[in-house]
N, CA, C and O atoms as a CHARMM CRD file, in Angstrom:
* protein
*
  216
    1    1 MET  N     39.25300 -19.06900  20.09000 PROA 1      0.00000
    2    1 MET  CA    39.71200 -19.89800  21.35600 PROA 1      0.00000
    3    1 MET  C     41.48200 -20.02500  21.23100 PROA 1      0.00000
    4    1 MET  O     42.32700 -19.94700  22.12300 PROA 1      0.00000
    5    2 ALA  N     41.63600 -20.24800  19.77200 PROA 2      0.00000
    6    2 ALA  CA    43.43900 -20.74700  19.89100 PROA 2      0.00000
    7    2 ALA  C     43.90600 -19.18500  19.97900 PROA 2      0.00000
    8    2 ALA  O     44.84000 -18.75100  20.65300 PROA 2      0.00000
    9    3 GLU  N     43.03500 -18.45400  19.14000 PROA 3      0.00000
   10    3 GLU  CA    43.91300 -17.06500  19.40200 PROA 3      0.00000
   11    3 GLU  C     44.28500 -16.17000  20.77200 PROA 3      0.00000
   12    3 GLU  O     45.31100 -15.58800  21.12700 PROA 3      0.00000
   13    4 TRP  N     43.14200 -16.31600  21.28700 PROA 4      0.00000
   14    4 TRP  CA    42.74500 -16.09600  23.10000 PROA 4      0.00000
   15    4 TRP  C     43.93300 -17.12600  23.73800 PROA 4      0.00000
   16    4 TRP  O     44.36700 -16.87300  24.86200 PROA 4      0.00000
   17    5 PHE  N     44.27900 -17.91700  23.22900 PROA 5      0.00000
   18    5 PHE  CA    45.63900 -18.61300  23.88300 PROA 5      0.00000
   19    5 PHE  C     46.65600 -18.31300  23.61100 PROA 5      0.00000
   20    5 PHE  O     47.58100 -18.41300  24.41700 PROA 5      0.00000
   21    6 ALA  N     46.83700 -17.77300  22.18600 PROA 6      0.00000
   22    6 ALA  CA    48.20100 -17.44300  21.52200 PROA 6      0.00000
   23    6 ALA  C     48.39900 -16.05600  22.19600 PROA 6      0.00000
   24    6 ALA  O     49.47500 -15.96800  22.78800 PROA 6      0.00000
   25    7 MET  N     47.57600 -14.90600  22.24300 PROA 7      0.00000
   26    7 MET  CA    48.00100 -14.09700  23.22800 PROA 7      0.00000
   27    7 MET  C     48.42400 -13.02400  22.54600 PROA 7      0.00000
   28    7 MET  O     48.95400 -12.07800  23.12800 PROA 7      0.00000
   29    8 GLY  N     48.22600 -13.05300  21.15500 PROA 8      0.00000
   30    8 GLY  CA    49.22600 -11.78200  20.00400 PROA 8      0.00000
   31    8 GLY  C     50.40300 -12.43000  19.99000 PROA 8      0.00000
   32    8 GLY  O     51.33800 -11.64000  19.86300 PROA 8      0.00000
   33    9 GLY  N     50.66400 -13.33700  20.05500 PROA 9      0.00000
   34    9 GLY  CA    51.88000 -14.15000  19.86600 PROA 9      0.00000
   35    9 GLY  C     52.70300 -14.32100  21.20900 PROA 9      0.00000
   36    9 GLY  O     53.73900 -14.98400  21.25600 PROA 9      0.00000
   37   10 HSD  N     52.21300 -13.74000  22.17200 PROA 10     0.00000
   38   10 HSD  CA    52.90300 -13.96300  23.31700 PROA 10     0.00000
   39   10 HSD  C     52.51600 -14.90100  24.43800 PROA 10     0.00000
   40   10 HSD  O     52.99300 -15.06000  25.56100 PROA 10     0.00000
   41   11 GLY  N     51.39500 -15.54100  23.72900 PROA 11     0.00000
   42   11 GLY  CA    51.16000 -16.77500  24.68200 PROA 11     0.00000
   43   11 GLY  C     51.75300 -18.15800  25.33300 PROA 11     0.00000
   44   11 GLY  O     51.12300 -18.89600  26.09000 PROA 11     0.00000
   45   12 PHE  N     53.08000 -18.34900  24.88600 PROA 12     0.00000
   46   12 PHE  CA    53.75500 -19.06100  25.30900 PROA 12     0.00000
   47   12 PHE  C     54.46000 -18.36400  26.69900 PROA 12     0.00000
   48   12 PHE  O     54.30800 -18.99200  27.74600 PROA 12     0.00000
   49   13 TYR  N     55.13300 -17.24100  26.73400 PROA 13     0.00000
   50   13 TYR  CA    55.44500 -16.57300  27.49800 PROA 13     0.00000
   51   13 TYR  C     54.59800 -16.13700  28.89500 PROA 13     0.00000
   52   13 TYR  O     55.05000 -16.04000  30.03600 PROA 13     0.00000
   53   14 ILE  N     53.29800 -15.92100  28.44700 PROA 14     0.00000
   54   14 ILE  CA    52.58600 -15.57500  29.05400 PROA 14     0.00000
   55   14 ILE  C     51.73200 -17.22900  29.78800 PROA 14     0.00000
   56   14 ILE  O     51.62500 -17.14400  31.01200 PROA 14     0.00000
   57   15 TRP  N     51.34200 -18.18000  29.37000 PROA 15     0.00000
   58   15 TRP  CA    51.11800 -19.42500  29.99700 PROA 15     0.00000
   59   15 TRP  C     52.23600 -20.09800  30.79100 PROA 15     0.00000
   60   15 TRP  O     52.04700 -20.81800  31.77100 PROA 15     0.00000
   61   16 GLY  N     53.65500 -19.72300  30.15700 PROA 16     0.00000
   62   16 GLY  CA    54.74400 -20.22100  31.13400 PROA 16     0.00000
   63   16 GLY  C     54.84300 -19.72700  32.20700 PROA 16     0.00000
   64   16 GLY  O     55.02600 -20.40100  33.22100 PROA 16     0.00000
   65   17 SER  N     54.74400 -18.45500  32.20100 PROA 17     0.00000
   66   17 SER  CA    54.83400 -17.56600  33.21400 PROA 17     0.00000
   67   17 SER  C     53.46200 -18.40200  34.64200 PROA 17     0.00000
   68   17 SER  O     53.57400 -18.86600  35.77700 PROA 17     0.00000
   69   18 TYR  N     52.61400 -18.23300  33.91500 PROA 18     0.00000
   70   18 TYR  CA    51.10900 -18.90000  34.85300 PROA 18     0.00000
   71   18 TYR  C     51.41400 -20.22800  35.43200 PROA 18     0.00000
   72   18 TYR  O     50.90400 -20.55700  36.50300 PROA 18     0.00000
   73   19 ALA  N     52.37200 -21.15700  34.66100 PROA 19     0.00000
   74   19 ALA  CA    52.72600 -22.33600  34.71700 PROA 19     0.00000
   75   19 ALA  C     53.79100 -22.47800  35.88600 PROA 19     0.00000
   76   19 ALA  O     53.61800 -23.31900  36.76800 PROA 19     0.00000
   77   20 VAL  N     54.59700 -21.86600  35.87800 PROA 20     0.00000
   78   20 VAL  CA    55.64900 -21.98500  36.41500 PROA 20     0.00000
   79   20 VAL  C     55.43900 -21.39700  38.38400 PROA 20     0.00000
   80   20 VAL  O     55.93900 -21.69200  39.47000 PROA 20     0.00000
   81   21 THR  N     54.48900 -20.53600  37.89400 PROA 21     0.00000
   82   21 THR  CA    54.02400 -19.57500  39.36400 PROA 21     0.00000
   83   21 THR  C     53.36300 -20.78900  40.05100 PROA 21     0.00000
   84   21 THR  O     53.65900 -21.23200  41.16100 PROA 21     0.00000
   85   22 ALA  N     52.20800 -21.35500  39.01800 PROA 22     0.00000
   86   22 ALA  CA    51.54900 -22.05000  39.98000 PROA 22     0.00000
   87   22 ALA  C     52.63000 -23.42600  40.41000 PROA 22     0.00000
   88   22 ALA  O     52.54300 -23.80100  41.58000 PROA 22     0.00000
   89   23 LEU  N     53.50900 -24.07800  39.60100 PROA 23     0.00000
   90   23 LEU  CA    54.41200 -24.78100  40.09400 PROA 23     0.00000
   91   23 LEU  C     55.14900 -24.48800  41.28500 PROA 23     0.00000
   92   23 LEU  O     55.38600 -25.43300  42.03700 PROA 23     0.00000
   93   24 PHE  N     55.71600 -22.87700  41.71100 PROA 24     0.00000
   94   24 PHE  CA    56.23300 -22.87200  42.67000 PROA 24     0.00000
   95   24 PHE  C     55.37000 -22.46800  43.95800 PROA 24     0.00000
   96   24 PHE  O     55.95400 -22.02700  44.94800 PROA 24     0.00000
   97   25 MET  N     54.20900 -22.59400  43.94400 PROA 25     0.00000
   98   25 MET  CA    52.99500 -22.31000  44.87100 PROA 25     0.00000
   99   25 MET  C     52.63100 -24.25400  45.85400 PROA 25     0.00000
  100   25 MET  O     52.32100 -24.74400  46.94000 PROA 25     0.00000
  101   26 VAL  N     53.04600 -24.67700  44.16800 PROA 26     0.00000
  102   26 VAL  CA    52.33000 -26.18100  44.58200 PROA 26     0.00000
  103   26 VAL  C     53.41800 -26.52400  45.69900 PROA 26     0.00000
  104   26 VAL  O     53.15300 -26.80000  46.86900 PROA 26     0.00000
  105   27 VAL  N     54.61900 -26.46000  45.16100 PROA 27     0.00000
  106   27 VAL  CA    56.00200 -26.91600  45.93200 PROA 27     0.00000
  107   27 VAL  C     55.79300 -26.21600  46.86000 PROA 27     0.00000
  108   27 VAL  O     55.48400 -26.87700  47.85100 PROA 27     0.00000
  109   28 GLU  N     55.82000 -24.77200  47.08000 PROA 28     0.00000
  110   28 GLU  CA    56.21000 -23.99300  48.41800 PROA 28     0.00000
  111   28 GLU  C     55.13800 -24.61200  49.42200 PROA 28     0.00000
  112   28 GLU  O     55.62300 -24.72900  50.54700 PROA 28     0.00000
  113   29 THR  N     53.70600 -25.07600  49.32200 PROA 29     0.00000
  114   29 THR  CA    52.70400 -25.40900  49.95100 PROA 29     0.00000
  115   29 THR  C     53.43400 -27.02600  50.57000 PROA 29     0.00000
  116   29 THR  O     53.50100 -27.42400  51.73300 PROA 29     0.00000
  117   30 ILE  N     53.90100 -27.68600  49.31000 PROA 30     0.00000
  118   30 ILE  CA    54.26900 -28.97700  49.54400 PROA 30     0.00000
  119   30 ILE  C     55.70700 -29.05100  50.69200 PROA 30     0.00000
  120   30 ILE  O     56.00100 -30.02400  51.38500 PROA 30     0.00000
  121   31 LEU  N     56.40200 -27.80300  50.63200 PROA 31     0.00000
  122   31 LEU  CA    57.64900 -27.65300  51.44800 PROA 31     0.00000
  123   31 LEU  C     57.20200 -27.43800  53.45100 PROA 31     0.00000
  124   31 LEU  O     57.67800 -27.95000  54.46400 PROA 31     0.00000
  125   32 VAL  N     56.08000 -26.42300  53.20400 PROA 32     0.00000
  126   32 VAL  CA    56.02500 -25.79200  54.27600 PROA 32     0.00000
  127   32 VAL  C     54.88900 -27.32200  54.98600 PROA 32     0.00000
  128   32 VAL  O     54.75600 -27.54000  56.19000 PROA 32     0.00000
  129   33 VAL  N     54.54500 -27.76000  54.40100 PROA 33     0.00000
  130   33 VAL  CA    53.86600 -29.09700  55.36700 PROA 33     0.00000
  131   33 VAL  C     55.00100 -30.12500  55.42300 PROA 33     0.00000
  132   33 VAL  O     54.96600 -30.70600  56.50700 PROA 33     0.00000
  133   34 ARG  N     55.78100 -30.46000  54.80500 PROA 34     0.00000
  134   34 ARG  CA    56.69600 -31.06700  55.50800 PROA 34     0.00000
  135   34 ARG  C     57.74900 -30.43400  56.80200 PROA 34     0.00000
  136   34 ARG  O     58.09300 -31.08800  57.78600 PROA 34     0.00000
  137   35 ARG  N     58.08200 -29.21500  56.55100 PROA 35     0.00000
  138   35 ARG  CA    58.60700 -28.48600  57.58500 PROA 35     0.00000
  139   35 ARG  C     57.87800 -28.45900  58.56700 PROA 35     0.00000
  140   35 ARG  O     58.42700 -28.65400  59.65100 PROA 35     0.00000
  141   36 LYS  N     56.68600 -28.26000  58.54600 PROA 36     0.00000
  142   36 LYS  CA    55.49800 -28.26200  59.88300 PROA 36     0.00000
  143   36 LYS  C     55.86300 -29.99100  60.68700 PROA 36     0.00000
  144   36 LYS  O     56.35600 -30.23500  61.78800 PROA 36     0.00000
  145   37 ARG  N     55.52400 -30.64900  59.92500 PROA 37     0.00000
  146   37 ARG  CA    55.58800 -32.29300  60.40500 PROA 37     0.00000
  147   37 ARG  C     56.97200 -32.47800  60.79200 PROA 37     0.00000
  148   37 ARG  O     57.14800 -33.18600  61.78400 PROA 37     0.00000
  149   38 THR  N     58.01600 -31.98000  60.20600 PROA 38     0.00000
  150   38 THR  CA    59.56600 -32.31900  60.78700 PROA 38     0.00000
  151   38 THR  C     59.28300 -31.49300  62.51800 PROA 38     0.00000
  152   38 THR  O     59.42700 -32.19800  63.51700 PROA 38     0.00000
  153   39 LEU  N     58.96700 -30.28900  62.63900 PROA 39     0.00000
  154   39 LEU  CA    58.91600 -29.17100  63.46800 PROA 39     0.00000
  155   39 LEU  C     58.45300 -29.95100  64.49500 PROA 39     0.00000
  156   39 LEU  O     59.04200 -30.12600  65.56200 PROA 39     0.00000
  157   40 LEU  N     57.16300 -30.52500  64.10200 PROA 40     0.00000
  158   40 LEU  CA    55.65400 -30.93200  65.48800 PROA 40     0.00000
  159   40 LEU  C     56.75700 -32.57100  65.86500 PROA 40     0.00000
  160   40 LEU  O     56.65800 -33.09000  66.97700 PROA 40     0.00000
  161   41 GLN  N     57.58500 -33.09400  64.93600 PROA 41     0.00000
  162   41 GLN  CA    58.14900 -34.28800  65.31500 PROA 41     0.00000
  163   41 GLN  C     59.38200 -34.13500  66.44700 PROA 41     0.00000
  164   41 GLN  O     59.52800 -34.98300  67.32800 PROA 41     0.00000
  165   42 ARG  N     60.38500 -32.77900  66.30700 PROA 42     0.00000
  166   42 ARG  CA    61.42100 -32.53500  67.05300 PROA 42     0.00000
  167   42 ARG  C     60.56100 -31.76300  68.20300 PROA 42     0.00000
  168   42 ARG  O     61.31700 -31.62300  69.16400 PROA 42     0.00000
  169   43 LEU  N     59.40100 -31.25900  68.46000 PROA 43     0.00000
  170   43 LEU  CA    58.81300 -30.84100  69.51400 PROA 43     0.00000
  171   43 LEU  C     58.50500 -32.06400  70.12300 PROA 43     0.00000
  172   43 LEU  O     58.76900 -31.93700  71.31800 PROA 43     0.00000
  173   44 GLY  N     58.12900 -33.04800  69.91700 PROA 44     0.00000
  174   44 GLY  CA    57.55100 -34.35400  70.50500 PROA 44     0.00000
  175   44 GLY  C     58.26700 -34.99100  71.33500 PROA 44     0.00000
  176   44 GLY  O     58.09300 -35.36200  72.49600 PROA 44     0.00000
  177   45 ARG  N     59.58200 -35.12400  70.16600 PROA 45     0.00000
  178   45 ARG  CA    60.56400 -35.78800  70.78000 PROA 45     0.00000
  179   45 ARG  C     61.32400 -34.78900  72.30100 PROA 45     0.00000
  180   45 ARG  O     61.74400 -35.35000  73.31300 PROA 45     0.00000
  181   46 MET  N     61.32800 -33.37800  72.09700 PROA 46     0.00000
  182   46 MET  CA    61.75000 -33.06700  73.04200 PROA 46     0.00000
  183   46 MET  C     61.00900 -32.62300  74.34700 PROA 46     0.00000
  184   46 MET  O     61.56000 -31.96300  75.22800 PROA 46     0.00000
  185   47 MET  N     59.64300 -33.06600  74.39000 PROA 47     0.00000
  186   47 MET  CA    58.75900 -32.78300  75.24100 PROA 47     0.00000
  187   47 MET  C     58.92400 -34.10900  75.86900 PROA 47     0.00000
  188   47 MET  O     59.02400 -34.21800  77.09100 PROA 47     0.00000
  189   48 ARG  N     58.95700 -35.18300  75.01700 PROA 48     0.00000
  190   48 ARG  CA    59.34100 -36.62200  75.87800 PROA 48     0.00000
  191   48 ARG  C     60.54800 -36.43200  77.18800 PROA 48     0.00000
  192   48 ARG  O     60.46700 -36.37800  78.41500 PROA 48     0.00000
  193   49 MET  N     61.78200 -36.36300  76.09500 PROA 49     0.00000
  194   49 MET  CA    62.90800 -35.85100  76.59000 PROA 49     0.00000
  195   49 MET  C     62.80400 -35.32300  77.98300 PROA 49     0.00000
  196   49 MET  O     63.32200 -35.88600  78.94800 PROA 49     0.00000
  197   50 ASN  N     61.99300 -34.02500  78.05900 PROA 50     0.00000
  198   50 ASN  CA    62.06100 -33.05500  79.25100 PROA 50     0.00000
  199   50 ASN  C     61.35100 -34.12100  80.38300 PROA 50     0.00000
  200   50 ASN  O     61.64800 -34.32800  81.56000 PROA 50     0.00000
  201   51 SER  N     60.48300 -34.59800  79.67700 PROA 51     0.00000
  202   51 SER  CA    59.14600 -35.04300  80.71200 PROA 51     0.00000
  203   51 SER  C     59.90600 -36.48800  81.27700 PROA 51     0.00000
  204   51 SER  O     59.44900 -36.93800  82.32800 PROA 51     0.00000
  205   52 GLU  N     60.90900 -37.14600  80.70300 PROA 52     0.00000
  206   52 GLU  CA    61.64300 -38.17800  81.63200 PROA 52     0.00000
  207   52 GLU  C     62.91100 -37.60100  82.31000 PROA 52     0.00000
  208   52 GLU  O     63.37700 -38.37300  83.14900 PROA 52     0.00000
  209   53 VAL  N     63.50700 -36.57300  82.17400 PROA 53     0.00000
  210   53 VAL  CA    64.36300 -36.01500  83.07300 PROA 53     0.00000
  211   53 VAL  C     63.58600 -35.48700  84.18500 PROA 53     0.00000
  212   53 VAL  O     64.28000 -35.72500  85.17300 PROA 53     0.00000
  213   54 GLU  N     62.62100 -34.95500  84.52500 PROA 54     0.00000
  214   54 GLU  CA    62.44800 -34.37600  85.86400 PROA 54     0.00000
  215   54 GLU  C     61.41900 -35.64800  86.12000 PROA 54     0.00000
  216   54 GLU  O     60.85100 -35.77300  87.20500 PROA 54     0.00000
């Protein structure tokens, strides 16, 4: 099993690449959710402002 994780001496680079990719995927998901929340809040404010003007 340890030999499989070592992957012929390249395990550090391979598993490191997987870890960095997973980290970026998690960060990107968090950023998308935050952007969506911000956008929805802005749209809500804009709609309330438009309804007050009319």
